N, C-alpha and C positions, 0 to 999 in steps of 0.2 A: 222212517220210511217202511212201508209194507212192501217187501220184495216179491217178485214172482217166485213161486216154489221152483227149486232147481231139480226138475224131473225131465230128463232128456226125451226129445221126440214126442212129448205129450202136448205141449202148449204152442198156440199160435199167438203172435204178438203183432199188434197194429202199430205201425210207425207212421208218424204224421209230421215230423219236423225235420231237424237237421239230420236225423238218421235215415231219411229218405234219399239223401245224397249218397251215392254208392261209395265215394271215396271216404266219407266220414264213417259209414257203416263198416267198411273193410278195416279201417283204422281201429275202431272200437272193438270189433269182433276178432281182430288180429288174423283175419282170413278173408278171401274173396268168396262171395256167394255165387252159386250157379243160378242161372236164369229160372230154373224150376223151384227154387227156394223162396222166391218172392212173387207176389201177385198183387195187382191193383185192387184196392178196397176203399170203401167210404164209410165214414162214421156219420150217422144222421143225427140231427137235432143239436149240433155243436157248430161253432165257428172257431177258427184258429187266429189268434192275435199275438202280437209280439209281447213278451213279458216286459214289464216296466223296467227300464234301465239295462236291458239285455238284448242280445241279438237273436235269441231263440224263442220258440212259440209256447203258448199255453192254449188249452181248450177252454172255451166258455160255453155254457148252454145257450142255445139259440133256436127257437122253434122254426122249422122249415129250412134250416141251413144244413150244409153237409161239409165234411172235411175230407179231402182226398188224401190217400196215403198208400202204404204198402203193407201187405200181410206177410210176415215172416212165418213160413209154415214149418212145423216140427223143429223148433229151435233145439239145438244141441245143449247139453249140460254146460259146456264152457261158454256158449253164446249167452245163455240166461245169466250166468254168474257175471259175465263182463257187462251186459246191459244193466243189471241191477247195480253194479259198482258205478257205472257211468252216470246213472240217474239218481243215485242214492242221496245226494245232498238237497235236491230241490223237487223231486218227484216221488210219487208213490204209485204202486201198481193197482189197477182196477180192471175188472172184466166188463166188457161191453159187447153188444151185438154189432158186427160190421157187415156191410153189404159188399158182395163180390160182383165182378164184371158179368157173370152169367145170370145174375139176378138172385142167386141164393144168398143166404146169410149164415154167419157162424159166430160163435163166442170167441173173443180174443182178449188177451191182456193188452193194456196200454198203460203208459206212464202219464198220470195227471199231476198237475202242479200242486205242491203243498201250499197251504194257506199263506205261507210267508212270501210266496211269489204273487205279485200283483199284475193283473192284466193291464195293458195299455189299450187305447182305442184304435191303434194301428193294426190293420190286418197283416198277417205274416205270409210272405210269399217266397217259395223256394228259390226261384230265379233271382229275385232281388237279393236275398240272403247270400246266394252263391257269388253274385257280383260284388257285394259290399263287405261281406264278413267271412267267407269261407276260408280264405288263406290264413287269417289270424286264428280262426277256430281250429283248423287242422293242426296248427302249431301247438295249440293248447291241449289237444286231445292226448298227445303222448304224455304230458305232465299229469293229466287227470287219471290216466290209466296206469301210470308207473307203479302204483302200490296196489294194483288189483291182485288179490290172491287167486291162486289156481283152485278150481273147484275140487273138493275132496271126495 
């Protein structure tokens, strides 16, 4: 995995899947975020599909499509370390331009699926995921994060 560099307050991170659920994000970051730390954002020229055999999403290039998500502004050192740990087995970090609600754009990091993850043809939808998979996913989050090292 190529992680996001752990430099506090410098990086913005585009979240587009399970981490857009506030309960999951709070569990992974081990803190609750204030309203001004997150902003609606969109990634153009991609669509979000369910990973084959999993409940979480992948991004696939798609002309004319867009993926809604949240922009985590000025992530703290611990936030970046915890997100890198959470995503480390199946995703790598890439930079992309994302569009904001006011029409402006910014560069942001996002976690793209490693080639070992295969996309399904099923679109991924947050509300459906919350209804069908969230409870089990939250229970797994603690186990996934149990061995997360504290940033040095």
